[in-house]
C-alpha positions as CSV (number, residue, x, y, z in Angstrom):
1,M,29.9,4.2,-2.6
2,A,26.6,2.3,-2.0
3,K,23.6,3.1,-4.2
4,P,20.6,4.6,-2.4
5,A,17.7,2.2,-1.7
6,I,14.8,2.6,-4.0
7,H,11.5,2.0,-2.3
8,A,8.3,0.9,-4.2
9,P,5.3,3.3,-3.8
10,R,3.0,2.3,-0.9
11,G,0.7,-0.6,-1.9
12,R,2.9,-1.5,-4.9
13,I,5.3,-3.9,-3.2
14,R,5.6,-7.0,-5.4
15,G,5.3,-9.9,-3.0
16,E,3.5,-12.3,-5.3
17,R,4.9,-14.3,-8.2
18,L,3.2,-15.3,-11.4
19,E,4.9,-17.7,-13.8
20,T,4.1,-19.0,-17.2
21,R,5.7,-21.1,-19.9
22,V,5.9,-19.6,-23.4
23,T,7.2,-20.8,-26.8
24,A,10.3,-19.2,-28.2
25,D,8.1,-17.4,-30.8
26,Q,5.8,-16.0,-28.1
27,K,8.8,-14.8,-26.0
28,S,10.4,-13.2,-29.0
29,L,7.1,-11.4,-29.9
30,I,6.7,-10.2,-26.3
31,E,10.3,-9.0,-26.1
32,R,10.0,-7.2,-29.4
33,A,6.8,-5.4,-28.4
34,A,8.3,-4.4,-25.1
35,A,11.4,-3.0,-26.8
36,L,9.3,-1.0,-29.3
37,Q,7.6,0.6,-26.3
38,G,10.8,1.2,-24.4
39,R,9.7,-1.0,-21.5
40,T,10.9,-4.1,-19.8
41,V,9.4,-7.4,-20.6
42,T,8.0,-7.6,-17.0
43,D,6.4,-4.1,-17.2
44,F,5.0,-4.9,-20.6
45,V,3.5,-8.2,-19.6
46,L,2.1,-6.9,-16.3
47,T,0.5,-3.9,-17.9
48,S,-0.9,-6.0,-20.7
49,V,-2.3,-8.6,-18.4
50,Q,-3.8,-6.0,-16.1
51,E,-5.6,-4.3,-19.0
52,A,-6.9,-7.6,-20.3
53,A,-8.1,-8.5,-16.8
54,R,-9.9,-5.2,-16.3
55,R,-11.6,-5.6,-19.7
56,A,-12.7,-9.1,-18.9
57,I,-14.2,-8.0,-15.6
58,E,-15.9,-5.0,-17.2
59,E,-17.4,-7.2,-20.0
60,H,-18.6,-9.7,-17.5
61,Q,-20.2,-7.0,-15.3
62,R,-21.8,-5.0,-18.1
63,L,-25.3,-5.8,-19.3
64,D,-25.8,-5.4,-23.1
65,L,-29.3,-5.3,-24.3
66,S,-30.8,-5.3,-27.8
67,V,-32.9,-2.3,-28.7
68,R,-36.0,-4.4,-28.2
69,D,-34.8,-5.6,-24.7
70,S,-33.9,-2.0,-23.8
71,Q,-37.3,-0.8,-24.8
72,A,-39.0,-3.6,-22.8
73,F,-36.8,-2.7,-19.7
74,V,-37.7,1.0,-19.9
75,E,-41.3,0.2,-20.4
76,A,-41.3,-2.1,-17.3
77,L,-39.8,0.7,-15.3
78,I,-42.2,3.4,-16.5
79,N,-45.3,1.1,-16.4
80,P,-44.6,-1.7,-13.8
81,Q,-47.1,-4.5,-13.7
82,P,-49.1,-4.8,-10.4
83,V,-47.6,-7.2,-7.8
84,N,-49.3,-10.6,-8.0
85,D,-49.4,-13.5,-5.6
86,R,-46.6,-15.4,-7.5
87,L,-44.2,-12.4,-7.1
88,R,-45.1,-12.1,-3.4
89,D,-44.4,-15.8,-2.9
90,T,-41.1,-15.5,-4.7
91,V,-40.0,-12.6,-2.6
92,R,-41.0,-14.4,0.6
93,R,-39.1,-17.5,-0.4
94,Y,-36.0,-15.4,-1.3
95,R,-36.1,-13.7,2.1
96,Q,-36.4,-17.0,3.9
97,V,-33.4,-18.4,2.0
98,T,-31.2,-15.4,2.3
99,G,-32.3,-14.0,5.7
100,V,-32.9,-10.6,4.1
């Protein structure tokens, strides 16, 4: 009797491949960690890499300011400096270059 086909959830079809070379020690470590979590090596690696990728992107997109910088930023929002000719020229050049 044939086994029923198992379909991947929509959008989760794995059509791409990612390969890497590891040392024997690295492989052993990864296999042990996966086994301790009751997961396959593939699942463990994919989940770990996705989490690391998300963290890297988040850290890159986040702006961390010192207390002094935060205070200066808030102060500039609350009490903005008047627009001067230099700023007007900068905005004009930006618009010319970007077409905005």
